[in-house]
C-alpha positions as CSV (number, residue, x, y, z in Angstrom):
1,M,-0.1,0.2,0.1
2,V,1.1,3.6,-0.8
3,I,1.3,6.4,2.0
4,G,-0.6,9.5,0.0
5,G,-2.0,10.2,-3.1
6,S,-5.0,8.1,-4.4
7,A,-4.1,5.6,-1.7
8,A,-5.9,7.6,1.2
9,E,-8.7,8.6,-0.3
10,N,-9.7,4.9,-1.5
11,Y,-9.2,3.4,2.0
12,N,-10.9,6.3,3.4
13,L,-8.2,6.8,5.6
14,P,-8.4,10.2,7.9
15,Q,-7.0,12.7,6.0
16,A,-6.1,14.8,8.9
17,A,-3.9,11.8,9.9
18,L,-2.1,12.0,6.6
19,E,-1.4,15.8,6.8
20,T,0.1,15.3,10.3
21,I,2.4,13.3,9.2
22,L,3.9,15.5,6.6
23,S,3.6,18.1,8.5
24,M,5.6,16.6,11.2
25,A,8.1,15.8,8.6
26,Q,8.9,19.5,7.6
27,R,9.6,20.5,10.9
28,P,13.3,19.8,11.4
29,N,13.9,21.9,14.4
30,W,12.0,19.5,16.8
31,P,14.0,17.3,18.6
32,T,14.6,13.8,17.2
33,E,12.4,11.7,19.6
34,T,9.7,14.2,19.8
35,R,9.1,14.1,15.9
36,R,9.6,10.5,16.2
37,L,6.8,10.3,18.8
38,H,4.5,12.9,17.0
39,I,4.6,10.9,13.8
40,E,4.2,7.5,15.0
41,Q,0.8,7.3,16.5
42,P,-0.6,8.7,13.0
43,L,1.2,6.1,11.2
44,R,-0.3,3.6,13.6
45,D,-3.6,4.4,12.7
46,L,-2.8,4.4,8.8
47,V,-1.3,0.7,9.4
48,T,-4.7,-0.3,11.2
49,A,-7.1,1.1,8.7
50,I,-5.1,-0.5,5.9
51,N,-5.4,-4.1,7.6
52,W,-8.8,-3.7,8.5
53,E,-9.7,-3.2,5.1
54,K,-7.7,-6.1,4.0
55,H,-9.2,-8.5,6.6
56,V,-12.7,-7.0,5.7
57,R,-11.8,-8.3,2.0
58,E,-10.1,-11.9,3.1
59,R,-11.9,-12.8,6.3
60,H,-13.4,-15.7,4.7
61,K,-9.8,-17.1,4.2
62,A,-9.7,-17.3,8.0
63,R,-6.3,-15.5,8.1
64,K,-5.2,-13.5,11.1
65,L,-3.9,-9.7,11.1
66,H,-0.9,-8.7,12.1
67,L,2.1,-6.3,11.5
68,N,5.2,-6.9,9.9
69,K,7.6,-8.4,12.1
70,R,10.3,-5.8,11.2
71,L,7.8,-2.5,11.4
72,W,7.1,-4.2,14.9
73,L,10.5,-3.8,16.3
74,E,11.0,-0.6,14.8
75,L,8.4,1.0,17.2
76,L,8.9,-0.4,20.2
77,R,10.1,1.2,22.8
78,W,12.2,0.7,26.0
79,R,9.4,1.1,28.4
80,D,8.1,-1.8,26.6
81,V,10.7,-3.8,26.9
82,E,10.7,-3.3,30.8
83,K,7.3,-4.8,31.3
84,M,8.0,-7.2,29.2
85,L,11.3,-8.4,31.3
86,E,8.8,-8.4,34.3
87,S,6.4,-10.6,32.8
88,E,6.6,-14.4,33.0
89,P,9.6,-15.5,30.7
90,K,8.0,-17.5,27.8
91,L,9.3,-18.6,24.8
92,K,6.3,-19.6,22.2
93,G,6.9,-20.6,18.6
94,F,3.9,-20.2,16.1
95,G,3.7,-22.7,13.1
96,F,3.3,-21.9,9.7
97,Q,3.7,-23.3,6.6
98,K,6.4,-22.1,4.2
99,N,5.6,-21.3,0.9
100,E,8.2,-22.7,-2.0
101,I,7.4,-23.9,-4.8
102,A,9.3,-27.2,-4.5
103,V,8.7,-28.2,-1.0
104,R,6.3,-26.6,1.4
105,P,7.7,-27.3,5.2
106,Q,6.1,-26.7,8.6
107,L,8.1,-24.3,10.4
108,L,8.0,-22.8,13.8
109,A,8.6,-18.8,14.2
110,A,9.6,-17.4,18.0
111,N,7.4,-14.6,19.3
112,P,8.3,-11.0,18.3
113,E,9.2,-10.7,22.2
114,H,11.8,-13.5,22.3
115,S,13.1,-12.7,19.1
116,F,13.6,-8.8,20.3
117,T,15.5,-9.5,23.6
118,S,17.7,-12.0,21.4
119,R,18.8,-9.2,19.2
120,C,19.4,-6.8,22.2
121,V,21.8,-9.7,23.9
122,L,23.7,-11.0,20.7
123,G,24.1,-7.8,18.9
124,Q,26.5,-6.7,21.6
125,F,29.3,-9.6,20.4
126,D,29.2,-8.0,17.0
127,I,32.1,-5.5,17.7
128,S,33.2,-7.0,21.5
129,Y,34.1,-10.8,20.7
130,R,32.1,-11.7,17.2
131,V,33.4,-15.1,16.6
132,H,33.6,-16.4,20.4
133,Q,32.3,-20.0,20.2
134,W,29.8,-19.4,22.7
135,A,28.4,-16.1,20.7
136,Y,28.8,-17.4,17.1
137,L,27.8,-14.4,14.8
138,G,29.0,-15.6,11.4
139,Y,31.8,-14.2,9.5
140,N,32.5,-11.5,7.4
141,A,34.0,-11.8,3.9
142,C,37.6,-11.7,4.1
143,E,37.4,-14.2,6.7
144,E,35.5,-16.5,4.8
145,V,38.0,-16.7,2.0
146,V,40.7,-17.5,4.4
147,R,38.7,-20.5,5.8
148,R,37.9,-21.6,2.2
149,R,41.4,-21.6,1.3
150,A,42.2,-23.2,4.5
151,R,40.2,-26.1,3.8
152,S,41.7,-26.5,0.6
153,L,44.7,-26.8,1.8
154,V,43.9,-29.3,4.6
155,I,42.4,-31.3,1.8
156,G,45.5,-31.4,-0.6
157,N,47.7,-32.1,2.2
158,N,45.6,-35.2,3.4
159,T,44.3,-36.5,-0.2
160,H,46.2,-39.7,0.1
161,V,46.5,-40.7,3.2
162,G,43.3,-38.7,5.1
163,I,39.7,-39.7,4.9
164,C,37.1,-36.6,5.2
165,V,33.9,-37.4,7.2
166,G,30.7,-34.9,6.8
167,A,29.0,-36.0,9.7
168,D,25.1,-35.0,9.2
169,F,22.9,-35.5,12.8
170,K,19.1,-35.9,11.7
171,D,16.9,-33.3,13.1
172,F,19.9,-31.5,15.2
173,N,17.5,-29.2,16.5
174,A,15.2,-31.6,18.2
175,C,18.3,-33.2,20.1
176,H,19.1,-30.3,22.2
177,R,18.0,-30.3,26.0
178,L,16.4,-27.4,27.1
179,R,18.3,-26.9,30.1
180,D,21.4,-26.9,28.0
181,M,20.1,-23.9,26.2
182,A,19.1,-22.2,29.4
183,N,23.0,-22.4,30.3
184,D,24.1,-20.7,27.3
185,Y,22.8,-17.8,28.1
186,S,24.3,-18.2,32.1
187,L,27.4,-18.6,30.5
188,M,27.1,-15.7,28.3
189,E,25.7,-13.2,31.1
190,R,29.0,-14.5,33.4
191,F,32.0,-14.9,30.7
192,F,31.0,-11.1,29.5
193,T,29.8,-9.2,32.2
194,N,33.1,-7.9,33.4
195,M,34.7,-7.7,29.9
196,W,31.7,-5.0,29.5
197,Y,32.9,-3.1,32.8
198,Q,36.3,-3.0,31.7
199,K,35.9,-1.9,28.4
200,G,34.2,1.0,29.8
201,S,30.5,0.6,29.1
202,E,28.0,2.3,30.8
203,T,26.6,1.0,34.0
204,A,22.7,1.2,32.4
205,A,23.8,-0.8,29.4
206,V,25.2,-3.5,31.2
207,S,22.7,-3.9,33.6
208,D,19.8,-4.0,30.7
209,W,21.7,-6.7,29.2
210,R,22.0,-9.0,32.0
211,K,18.1,-8.7,32.5
212,C,17.8,-9.4,28.9
213,C,20.2,-12.6,29.6
214,H,18.3,-13.7,32.6
215,W,14.7,-13.4,30.6
216,L,16.4,-15.7,27.8
217,E,18.0,-18.2,30.2
218,E,14.1,-18.6,31.9
219,A,12.3,-18.9,28.6
220,A,14.6,-21.4,27.4
221,Q,13.0,-23.7,29.7
222,N,9.7,-22.4,29.6
223,C,9.1,-23.6,25.7
224,W,5.2,-23.6,24.3
225,M,4.4,-24.3,20.4
226,E,0.6,-23.7,18.9
227,L,0.3,-24.9,15.4
228,E,-2.2,-24.6,12.7
229,D,-4.5,-26.9,13.5
230,G,-6.2,-24.8,16.1
231,R,-5.4,-27.2,19.6
232,G,-4.0,-24.2,21.0
233,E,-0.6,-24.2,23.2
234,E,1.5,-27.3,23.8
235,R,4.5,-27.5,26.0
236,V,8.1,-28.7,24.3
237,T,9.7,-30.7,26.8
238,V,12.8,-31.3,24.4
239,G,14.2,-29.7,21.4
240,L,14.6,-26.0,19.6
241,F,13.1,-25.1,16.9
242,S,14.5,-22.6,14.3
243,G,12.9,-19.7,14.4
244,I,14.9,-18.6,17.3
245,Q,17.3,-16.0,17.3
246,D,20.3,-17.9,17.6
247,T,19.5,-21.3,16.1
248,N,23.0,-21.2,14.1
249,G,24.9,-20.6,17.7
250,T,23.0,-22.9,19.9
251,N,23.4,-25.6,17.3
252,E,27.1,-24.7,16.8
253,R,27.9,-24.8,20.5
254,R,26.2,-28.1,20.8
255,H,28.5,-29.7,17.7
256,I,31.0,-28.6,19.6
257,V,30.0,-30.6,22.4
258,E,29.4,-33.6,20.6
259,V,32.6,-33.7,19.0
260,A,34.8,-32.6,21.8
261,R,32.9,-35.8,23.8
262,A,33.8,-38.1,21.0
263,F,37.8,-37.6,21.4
264,R,37.7,-37.8,25.2
265,E,35.8,-41.0,25.1
266,L,38.3,-42.8,22.4
267,E,41.5,-41.4,24.2
268,L,39.9,-42.6,27.7
269,Y,40.0,-46.1,26.5
270,G,42.9,-46.0,24.3
271,L,41.8,-46.4,20.9
272,L,43.2,-43.0,19.8
273,P,46.4,-41.9,21.1
274,V,47.1,-38.5,22.6
275,G,47.5,-35.4,20.2
276,T,45.9,-36.9,17.4
277,E,43.2,-34.1,18.2
278,S,45.9,-31.8,17.2
279,H,46.3,-33.3,13.7
280,T,42.8,-33.5,12.7
281,H,41.2,-30.5,10.8
282,I,37.6,-30.0,12.2
283,D,35.8,-27.3,10.7
284,L,31.5,-26.5,12.3
285,R,29.1,-24.2,11.5
286,G,25.6,-24.9,13.1
287,D,24.7,-28.0,12.3
288,D,27.2,-28.9,9.4
289,S,30.8,-30.3,10.0
290,I,33.8,-31.5,8.1
291,I,36.1,-33.5,10.1
292,V,39.6,-34.5,8.4
293,S,41.6,-37.1,9.9
294,P,45.2,-38.2,9.2
295,S,44.4,-41.6,8.8
296,A,41.3,-44.1,8.1
297,A,41.4,-45.9,11.0
298,N,40.9,-42.3,13.1
299,S,38.3,-41.5,10.7
300,A,36.1,-44.6,11.3
301,L,36.8,-44.3,15.1
302,L,35.7,-40.8,15.5
303,F,32.7,-41.6,13.3
304,T,31.8,-44.6,15.6
305,A,31.9,-42.6,18.4
306,L,29.6,-39.7,17.1
307,C,27.1,-42.3,16.3
308,A,27.2,-43.7,19.7
309,S,26.2,-40.5,21.2
310,G,22.7,-41.2,21.3
311,K,21.4,-38.5,18.4
312,P,20.2,-40.2,15.4
313,M,22.1,-39.6,12.3
314,E,21.6,-39.8,8.7
315,A,23.1,-43.1,7.3
316,V,22.2,-42.2,3.5
317,K,23.8,-38.6,3.8
318,Q,27.2,-39.6,5.3
319,E,29.8,-38.5,3.2
320,I,33.4,-40.2,3.4
321,W,36.5,-39.6,0.7
322,S,39.7,-39.2,0.6
323,D,40.2,-36.3,-1.9
324,Q,37.4,-33.9,-1.7
325,C,34.1,-33.5,0.9
326,E,30.7,-31.3,1.2
327,Y,30.4,-28.5,3.4
328,L,27.9,-25.7,3.4
329,R,26.7,-26.7,-0.1
330,N,30.3,-25.9,-1.4
331,K,32.3,-29.0,-2.7
332,V,36.0,-28.6,-1.2
333,T,38.8,-29.8,-3.2
334,A,42.7,-29.3,-3.0
335,F,41.8,-26.9,-5.6
336,R,38.8,-24.9,-4.8
337,C,35.5,-24.8,-2.9
338,Q,32.8,-24.0,-5.1
339,G,29.0,-23.9,-4.4
340,Y,26.4,-25.8,-6.7
341,L,25.3,-23.6,-9.7
342,N,21.8,-25.5,-10.4
343,R,21.3,-24.6,-6.8
344,N,21.3,-20.9,-7.5
345,I,19.4,-21.2,-11.0
346,G,16.7,-22.8,-8.9
347,T,16.6,-20.0,-6.7
348,L,16.7,-17.6,-8.7
349,I,13.4,-19.3,-10.9
350,S,11.5,-19.8,-7.8
351,A,12.1,-16.7,-5.8
352,P,10.3,-13.6,-7.8
353,F,7.1,-16.4,-7.7
354,E,7.1,-16.9,-3.9
355,N,7.7,-13.3,-2.9
356,A,5.3,-11.7,-5.4
357,D,3.3,-10.3,-2.8
358,R,6.0,-8.2,-1.4
359,H,6.2,-4.5,-2.4
360,D,10.2,-4.3,-1.2
361,V,11.2,-2.7,-4.2
362,V,14.7,-2.3,-3.2
363,G,15.0,-5.2,-1.4
364,R,14.0,-7.3,-3.8
365,L,16.4,-6.2,-6.7
366,E,19.4,-6.1,-4.5
367,A,18.3,-10.1,-3.8
368,I,18.0,-10.5,-7.6
369,C,21.4,-9.2,-8.4
370,Q,23.1,-11.3,-5.6
371,Q,21.7,-14.3,-6.8
372,I,23.2,-13.5,-10.5
373,A,26.6,-12.7,-9.1
374,T,26.5,-15.7,-7.6
375,I,25.6,-17.6,-10.9
376,H,28.1,-15.6,-12.3
377,R,30.9,-16.4,-10.0
378,R,30.5,-20.0,-10.1
379,G,31.3,-20.4,-13.9
380,A,28.3,-19.0,-15.9
381,N,29.1,-16.8,-19.1
382,T,29.3,-13.1,-18.3
383,R,27.2,-12.2,-21.5
384,N,24.1,-14.0,-20.6
385,C,23.9,-13.2,-17.0
386,R,24.3,-9.5,-17.9
387,A,21.4,-10.1,-20.2
388,L,19.5,-11.8,-17.6
389,Q,19.9,-9.3,-15.0
390,R,18.8,-6.5,-17.3
391,I,15.8,-8.2,-18.1
392,M,14.8,-9.0,-14.6
393,V,16.0,-5.4,-12.9
394,S,13.8,-4.1,-15.7
395,Y,10.9,-5.9,-14.7
396,S,11.5,-5.7,-11.0
397,G,12.3,-2.4,-10.8
398,R,9.0,-0.8,-10.4
399,Y,5.8,-1.0,-7.7
400,K,3.7,-3.5,-9.5
401,R,-0.4,-3.0,-9.2
402,N,-2.2,-4.8,-6.5
403,P,-4.6,-7.3,-7.7
404,E,-6.5,-6.9,-4.8
405,A,-6.5,-3.1,-4.6
406,E,-7.6,-2.8,-8.5
407,A,-11.0,-2.9,-7.3
408,C,-11.0,0.0,-5.1
409,G,-8.9,2.2,-8.1
410,V,-5.1,1.7,-6.6
411,N,-4.0,0.6,-10.2
412,Q,-0.4,2.8,-10.2
413,M,2.9,1.1,-11.4
414,W,6.0,3.3,-10.7
415,M,9.0,2.5,-12.9
416,L,12.4,3.5,-10.9
417,P,14.6,5.9,-13.2
418,V,17.5,4.3,-14.8
419,E,19.8,6.6,-13.2
420,V,18.6,5.0,-9.5
421,L,18.9,1.6,-11.0
422,Y,22.3,1.7,-12.5
423,G,24.0,4.4,-10.6
424,T,26.8,3.7,-8.0
425,K,26.2,3.3,-4.6
426,A,28.1,6.3,-3.7
427,D,26.1,8.5,-5.7
428,G,22.9,7.3,-4.3
429,G,22.3,4.4,-7.1
430,L,21.1,0.9,-6.1
431,D,23.9,-0.3,-8.5
432,C,22.1,-3.2,-10.4
433,N,25.3,-4.1,-12.3
434,L,27.3,-7.0,-13.2
435,L,30.2,-5.5,-13.6
436,S,32.0,-2.0,-12.8
437,D,32.6,-1.1,-16.4
438,T,28.3,-0.5,-16.8
439,Q,28.3,1.7,-13.7
440,I,26.8,5.3,-14.3
441,H,28.1,7.9,-12.7
442,L,25.5,10.6,-11.5
443,K,26.3,14.4,-11.9
444,D,23.9,15.0,-8.7
445,K,23.9,12.4,-5.9
446,L,20.5,11.3,-5.0
447,P,19.2,10.7,-1.4
448,P,19.6,7.7,0.3
449,V,16.5,5.1,-0.6
450,P,14.6,5.3,2.5
451,R,14.1,1.8,4.7
452,F,12.5,1.2,7.8
453,N,15.3,-0.5,9.8
454,K,17.4,3.0,9.5
455,A,15.0,4.1,12.3
456,S,16.5,4.7,15.7
457,T,15.2,2.9,18.8
458,R,15.6,4.0,22.6
459,I,17.1,0.6,23.6
460,T,20.7,1.2,25.9
461,K,23.0,-0.4,24.2
462,D,27.0,-0.2,24.2
463,I,28.2,3.2,23.6
464,E,30.2,2.5,20.3
465,V,26.9,0.6,19.1
466,L,24.9,4.0,19.7
467,V,27.5,5.8,18.1
468,R,28.0,3.7,15.0
469,K,24.4,4.0,14.7
470,I,23.6,8.0,14.7
471,K,26.4,7.7,12.0
472,E,24.5,6.0,9.5
473,Y,20.9,7.7,10.3
474,D,20.4,11.7,10.3
475,H,16.6,12.2,11.3
476,S,16.8,15.6,9.6
477,R,16.9,14.3,6.2
478,V,13.4,12.7,6.2
479,T,11.2,14.4,3.6
480,I,8.1,14.4,2.3
481,E,9.2,12.1,-0.6
482,E,10.4,9.6,1.2
483,L,7.3,9.3,3.4
484,T,5.3,9.3,0.1
485,I,7.4,6.5,-1.7
486,T,7.5,4.4,1.4
487,R,5.7,1.6,1.8
488,I,4.3,-0.6,5.0
489,Q,5.1,-4.5,4.2
490,L,2.1,-5.7,5.2
491,E,2.0,-9.9,5.5
492,T,-1.2,-12.2,6.3
493,K,-0.3,-14.9,8.1
494,R,-2.2,-18.4,7.5
């Protein structure tokens, strides 16, 4: 839906609310938080009206109304978080069916309160201790290149004598005990609290962070789920569903425990010489792993110890080679780590159909360009990739008609200018180019594309995070044009 223009008239929205939003944006002398509070309530009125009109037209489909999760997180205030932390700690998962063309898996998504608190806790490690095993948040591009090169070197050195084992636990998420997940947050709180104080972090920020840790620790042992069958809530006694913010980190920590236990058991019974672990290359990421041992006997013993953990393993998916292995959907050899080209082509074909009801044009264009760049990087022809990108960018770089709103007269179609599509990032464009030789350098720089995720919050965080956020976003640059072309993403939940 479009804020402003004919959309406001067709949906019978209060004209006063719309005028209030635009007038507030024209007052740059107001304090930032005051302007935000005055703009927020009219925005909520608009969202409510649009949601209600959509509900009237689709109520026969038995769909629930809800706001976009990102929008909810950005409108949240710290006073709301304090009320939430004083309530009963609870982790609740809501079941939904993922709309994919090939398969339709049933997933569980955590409630927004738990997601927000997890972000508040884990966000501190991004600048402090990002790759610590108890606070895993991934690696940047340079680190990933180095790790891929290290894997290829290890495979090359052990091609003739070593064995690569790719252990694959079956439904690894469902094997975790709730007590273990609760202990993770307890260890985070004990290990990092002193480090925050030593860095000179604000006392209030550390106190808020510790409150969130305690809340997550207790919520991990009070898990519930609600499926679409209408039976209501059901208690979860064991296992972790994939909709939690720190799912990947929890899987990796449990994986580290399993591998360490296997080595200790083999050394305890004298089946593995002491020090063999130092000559074995282990690479873990979530529930995926590769283990390169210096001999076939050690690989067989280690694989047997992993199977004896009591957790089910997929026997069909176990991959054992002497010169290559599969890890993170990449084929690792002595020469390269290369992903599967056909997999990316399938994603490029199916993704536009799966996200046809979403109106985030900028996000859709960025995803398409990244997918085509990945296909080109994995060996596809440059000329074909460039032609494919031109076609998809020309089609996707527009605000399409909403079929459900055509009856109300909302049939606009906006095409982004060529300068915006192919202009460089430095000039304010989207840089939808496969290679740099086709970039357009603009004479006049464009203002940044409006995004909801640039809005600030009143959450107390580490001072370094606050300084970085302030540099990224300037409230005085909000204009009427930004509010006019910004679209509120509304999704329906089956």
